[in-house]
Residue, then its C-alpha position, 0 to 999 in steps of 0.5 A: m500500500n504505502a512504502t512506509d508500511r512496516t507492520p500488518a497494522d500499518l497495512l490496515r491503516s493504509a487500507l482504511a485511509a485509501d478506501p474504507a468502504r471497499p470489501l476486505v473479507t467476505f466469509y462463508d461457512d458452508a456447514t452453517g450457511e453463514r455469510v458475512e461481508l466486512s468492509v475495510a472500515t468494519f474490519a478495522n473497527w473489530v480489530a480496534k475493539t479486539s486490540n483494546l480487549l487484548q491490551g487492556d482486559l487481558a494485559a498483553a504487552p509487546g513480546d507476549r505470545v498469543t496462541l490462536l487455536l482457531p480455523a480460517h474464519w473472519q474472527t481469526a483474521v481480526w485476531l491476527l491484526a489485533c495481535a499485530s496492533v498490540g505487538v504481541v506474537a500471534d502463534v497460529g496453532g501453537d502450544p498453549a502451554v507456553a502462551d501468555v494468552v490463548v484464544s480458542g474456538p469451540d473445538t479446542l477448549e480442552a487443549a487451550r486449558a493448558c495455558s496458565g494465562e488468560r483464556v478467551a473462547l470464541a463460539l464462532r457462531p453466525l453473526g458473532g454469537r456468544f456461547p449459551q454458557t461461557p466455558d469454565g476458565f474462559v472469557d467469552y469473546a462475544v460478551e467482552v468485545p462489544g463494549q471495547g473502544d472503537r479507537f486503539v492506541p498501543f501503549a508502546p510502539v510496535d517494533p517491525d523487526e520483532p517477532a510477530l507471527i509463528v505459523a507451521g514452525r516458522e517465525f516472521s517479524a512484522a516487517e517480514v509479514v509485510e514484505r512477503a505479503q506485498a511480494e506475493g499478493t496480487g490485488d485480486r479478489v481471491l476465493s480461499g478455501l485454504p486453512y490458516d495453518t500455513w503461510d500460504g493459507l494466511n497470505a491467500g486468506l488475509y495478508g496478500a489482499l491487505a497488502t495489495g488492495g485486494s479482497v478475500v472470499l474466505c470459505r470454511h468447509l468449502e468441500r461441502l459446496g460442490e463444484e457447481g456451487l463453487a462455480q456459482r460463488i465464483e461468479s456471484e462474488r466476482v472472484t478473479a483467483v481461487r486458492r484451495 
């Protein structure tokens, strides 16, 4: 976006300044029929609220490790950018036992209990719904995040050369995330059915679009759609590239 962008949070700020109304993430869950479309402005608002939750209520600070036990989902994308905004390390699918904070979906709660620090649970229900009953030992993201502030200012500047992301055993600094996303992003409207457990999945499903002015149609349980349904989605969403 801008030559001065050094962190993923910088990329989001540049995207917001350039065109806040453009679609950034359109999410489908083909197990539930859910569809959510987030403009840059709406996505940035979710990121600001989540960053305030992370920095304030959860007391996360630069250098802390936040393990994300989450699938490819629009709320996972929000958490990745919130981690980048605060300056903590987003450890995707990492070991919760060594994390300062763990963020878990409904299917990984038992594993997440290995974290001795703060624990956040995401129900991943349509419309960002909450758990019917908050899991023991966790705070419910859907309960906590709405009351957070719409503007975020980090307590300390984020150092682009410090670790920012761990995925598939590889560590990236914030600057490396930006450099790779800018180099590999295409500016397309990308339909991605890739999981978020590799760099390729994260780049196709978030970072590449953010870095190059593109957008993402992020599909969970895409295998349930079928080839005819996929062709219809590609047409209706005006997709220009497919990754699966």
